[in-house]
C-alpha positions as a Markdown table, in Angstrom:
| # | Residue | x | y | z |
|---|---|---|---|---|
| 1 | Unk | 31.6 | 3.1 | 22.5 |
| 2 | Unk | 31.9 | 0.5 | 19.7 |
| 3 | Unk | 32.3 | -3.0 | 20.7 |
| 4 | Unk | 35.6 | -4.9 | 20.7 |
| 5 | Unk | 35.3 | -8.2 | 19.0 |
| 6 | Unk | 37.4 | -11.2 | 19.5 |
| 7 | Unk | 38.0 | -13.0 | 16.1 |
| 8 | Unk | 40.5 | -15.2 | 14.3 |
| 9 | Unk | 43.3 | -13.4 | 12.8 |
| 10 | Unk | 44.0 | -13.5 | 9.1 |
| 11 | Unk | 47.0 | -12.7 | 6.9 |
| 12 | Unk | 46.1 | -9.1 | 6.7 |
| 13 | Unk | 46.2 | -8.7 | 10.4 |
| 14 | Unk | 49.7 | -9.8 | 10.9 |
| 15 | Unk | 51.4 | -6.2 | 10.9 |
| 16 | Unk | 49.0 | -5.0 | 13.4 |
| 17 | Unk | 49.3 | -8.0 | 15.5 |
| 18 | Unk | 53.2 | -7.6 | 15.6 |
| 19 | Unk | 52.7 | -4.0 | 16.3 |
| 20 | Unk | 50.6 | -4.8 | 19.3 |
| 21 | Unk | 53.1 | -7.3 | 20.4 |
| 22 | Unk | 55.9 | -4.8 | 20.2 |
| 23 | Unk | 54.2 | -2.0 | 22.0 |
| 24 | Unk | 53.0 | -4.3 | 24.7 |
| 25 | Unk | 56.3 | -5.9 | 25.2 |
| 26 | Unk | 58.1 | -2.6 | 25.5 |
| 27 | Unk | 55.6 | -1.3 | 28.0 |
| 28 | Unk | 55.3 | -4.4 | 30.2 |
| 29 | Unk | 58.8 | -5.7 | 30.0 |
| 30 | Unk | 61.2 | -2.8 | 29.9 |
| 31 | Unk | 64.1 | -4.6 | 31.6 |
| 32 | Unk | 63.8 | -7.8 | 29.4 |
| 33 | Unk | 66.3 | -7.7 | 26.5 |
| 34 | Unk | 64.6 | -8.9 | 23.2 |
| 35 | Unk | 66.9 | -11.2 | 21.0 |
| 36 | Unk | 65.0 | -10.0 | 17.8 |
| 37 | Unk | 64.6 | -6.7 | 16.0 |
| 38 | Unk | 61.4 | -5.2 | 15.3 |
| 39 | Unk | 61.5 | -6.4 | 11.6 |
| 40 | Unk | 62.4 | -10.0 | 12.8 |
| 41 | Unk | 59.3 | -9.8 | 15.2 |
| 42 | Unk | 57.1 | -8.6 | 12.2 |
| 43 | Unk | 58.5 | -11.2 | 9.9 |
| 44 | Unk | 57.8 | -14.0 | 12.7 |
| 45 | Unk | 54.2 | -12.9 | 13.1 |
| 46 | Unk | 53.6 | -12.7 | 9.4 |
| 47 | Unk | 55.3 | -16.0 | 8.2 |
| 48 | Unk | 54.8 | -18.3 | 11.3 |
| 49 | Unk | 52.4 | -17.1 | 13.9 |
| 50 | Unk | 49.4 | -15.9 | 12.0 |
| 51 | Unk | 49.5 | -18.5 | 9.3 |
| 52 | Unk | 50.3 | -21.6 | 11.4 |
| 53 | Unk | 49.0 | -20.9 | 14.9 |
| 54 | Unk | 45.5 | -20.4 | 16.3 |
| 55 | Unk | 45.8 | -16.6 | 16.5 |
| 56 | Unk | 43.0 | -14.4 | 17.8 |
| 57 | Unk | 42.6 | -10.8 | 17.8 |
| 58 | Unk | 40.7 | -8.1 | 19.9 |
| 59 | Unk | 39.4 | -5.9 | 17.1 |
| 60 | Unk | 38.2 | -2.4 | 18.2 |
| 61 | Unk | 35.4 | -1.9 | 15.6 |
| 62 | Unk | 35.3 | 1.7 | 16.7 |
| 63 | Unk | 38.4 | 2.7 | 15.0 |
| 64 | Unk | 41.6 | 1.6 | 16.8 |
| 65 | Unk | 41.7 | -1.8 | 15.0 |
| 66 | Unk | 43.7 | -4.6 | 16.5 |
| 67 | Unk | 44.3 | -3.8 | 20.1 |
| 68 | Unk | 45.2 | -7.4 | 21.6 |
| 69 | Unk | 46.3 | -10.8 | 20.4 |
| 70 | Unk | 46.2 | -14.2 | 21.8 |
| 71 | Unk | 48.0 | -17.2 | 20.3 |
| 72 | Unk | 47.1 | -20.9 | 21.3 |
| 73 | Unk | 49.6 | -23.5 | 20.2 |
| 74 | Unk | 48.0 | -26.9 | 21.4 |
| 75 | Unk | 47.3 | -26.4 | 25.1 |
| 76 | Unk | 49.7 | -23.5 | 25.4 |
| 77 | Unk | 48.7 | -19.8 | 25.5 |
| 78 | Unk | 52.0 | -18.9 | 23.6 |
| 79 | Unk | 51.2 | -15.2 | 23.3 |
| 80 | Unk | 48.7 | -12.9 | 25.3 |
| 81 | Unk | 49.5 | -9.2 | 24.7 |
| 82 | Unk | 47.3 | -6.1 | 24.8 |
| 83 | Unk | 48.0 | -2.6 | 23.6 |
| 84 | Unk | 49.0 | -0.7 | 26.7 |
| 85 | Unk | 46.2 | 1.9 | 26.2 |
| 86 | Unk | 43.7 | -1.2 | 26.3 |
| 87 | Unk | 45.0 | -2.8 | 29.7 |
| 88 | Unk | 42.5 | -2.9 | 32.4 |
| 89 | Unk | 39.4 | -2.9 | 30.2 |
| 90 | Unk | 38.5 | -6.6 | 30.4 |
| 91 | Unk | 40.1 | -7.9 | 27.1 |
| 92 | Unk | 42.6 | -10.2 | 28.9 |
| 93 | Unk | 39.7 | -11.7 | 30.8 |
| 94 | Unk | 37.9 | -12.3 | 27.6 |
| 95 | Unk | 41.0 | -13.9 | 26.0 |
| 96 | Unk | 41.4 | -16.2 | 28.9 |
| 97 | Unk | 37.6 | -17.1 | 28.9 |
| 98 | Unk | 38.0 | -17.9 | 25.1 |
| 99 | Unk | 41.2 | -20.0 | 25.7 |
| 100 | Unk | 39.4 | -21.9 | 28.4 |
| 101 | Unk | 36.5 | -22.6 | 26.1 |
| 102 | Unk | 38.7 | -23.6 | 23.3 |
| 103 | Unk | 40.8 | -25.8 | 25.5 |
| 104 | Unk | 38.4 | -27.0 | 28.1 |
| 105 | Unk | 40.9 | -29.9 | 29.3 |
| 106 | Unk | 43.4 | -27.3 | 30.5 |
| 107 | Unk | 46.0 | -24.7 | 29.5 |
| 108 | Unk | 49.6 | -23.8 | 30.2 |
| 109 | Unk | 51.9 | -20.8 | 29.6 |
| 110 | Unk | 55.2 | -19.2 | 30.4 |
| 111 | Unk | 55.6 | -15.7 | 31.7 |
| 112 | Unk | 58.8 | -13.9 | 32.9 |
| 113 | Unk | 59.3 | -13.9 | 36.7 |
| 114 | Unk | 59.7 | -9.9 | 36.5 |
| 115 | Unk | 56.1 | -9.7 | 35.2 |
| 116 | Unk | 54.3 | -9.4 | 38.5 |
| 117 | Unk | 51.2 | -7.9 | 36.9 |
| 118 | Unk | 50.9 | -11.0 | 34.7 |
| 119 | Unk | 51.4 | -13.4 | 37.6 |
| 120 | Unk | 48.5 | -11.7 | 39.5 |
| 121 | Unk | 46.4 | -11.8 | 36.3 |
| 122 | Unk | 46.9 | -15.4 | 35.6 |
| 123 | Unk | 46.6 | -16.5 | 39.3 |
| 124 | Unk | 43.2 | -14.6 | 39.5 |
| 125 | Unk | 42.1 | -16.8 | 36.5 |
| 126 | Unk | 42.9 | -20.0 | 38.4 |
| 127 | Unk | 46.3 | -20.5 | 36.9 |
| 128 | Unk | 48.9 | -22.1 | 39.3 |
| 129 | Unk | 52.7 | -21.6 | 39.2 |
| 130 | Unk | 54.2 | -25.1 | 38.3 |
| 131 | Unk | 57.8 | -24.5 | 37.5 |
| 132 | Unk | 60.3 | -21.7 | 37.8 |
| 133 | Unk | 63.5 | -21.7 | 35.7 |
| 134 | Unk | 66.6 | -19.6 | 35.3 |
| 135 | Unk | 65.8 | -18.6 | 31.7 |
| 136 | Unk | 68.3 | -20.9 | 30.2 |
| 137 | Unk | 65.5 | -22.3 | 28.0 |
| 138 | Unk | 64.2 | -19.1 | 26.5 |
| 139 | Unk | 65.6 | -16.7 | 23.7 |
| 140 | Unk | 65.7 | -13.8 | 26.2 |
| 141 | Unk | 67.7 | -15.8 | 28.9 |
| 142 | Unk | 65.2 | -14.3 | 31.4 |
| 143 | Unk | 64.0 | -16.2 | 34.5 |
| 144 | Unk | 60.5 | -17.4 | 33.9 |
| 145 | Unk | 57.6 | -19.3 | 35.4 |
| 146 | Unk | 55.3 | -21.9 | 33.9 |
| 147 | Unk | 51.6 | -21.6 | 34.8 |
| 148 | Unk | 49.1 | -24.4 | 34.5 |
| 149 | Unk | 45.2 | -24.2 | 34.6 |
| 150 | Unk | 43.2 | -27.4 | 34.9 |
| 151 | Unk | 39.4 | -27.4 | 35.1 |
């Protein structure tokens, strides 16, 4: 099996990054209503995320291409999504280790309250739930939780 490398994303990666996000969101959060169309999501990754945020990809050099994405925005993990076929293979663990290496003073992130697998994942990595909301502060209007990691 060829290795999966974690590397910074470049402009040519934006379409694949958006596609991973779309597949992952649909699989992990089927009850969450997305406020943006697929084309709007693709434009957002192309025009905003990849060019202006610290965007990392998991690149399967054996042929599947981009199979995961993590975006750091200051001390926030603003995105961490894996292709559904690649969940459970340690890529999320590698992304979190990279995030902690890049932000050794601490991290925070938001996840939806309905995403119990994400809660277990982040708690396993030392994140602690710090705030629960009714969702009025996010585009999806979905109750969420803020997690914090401090070394």
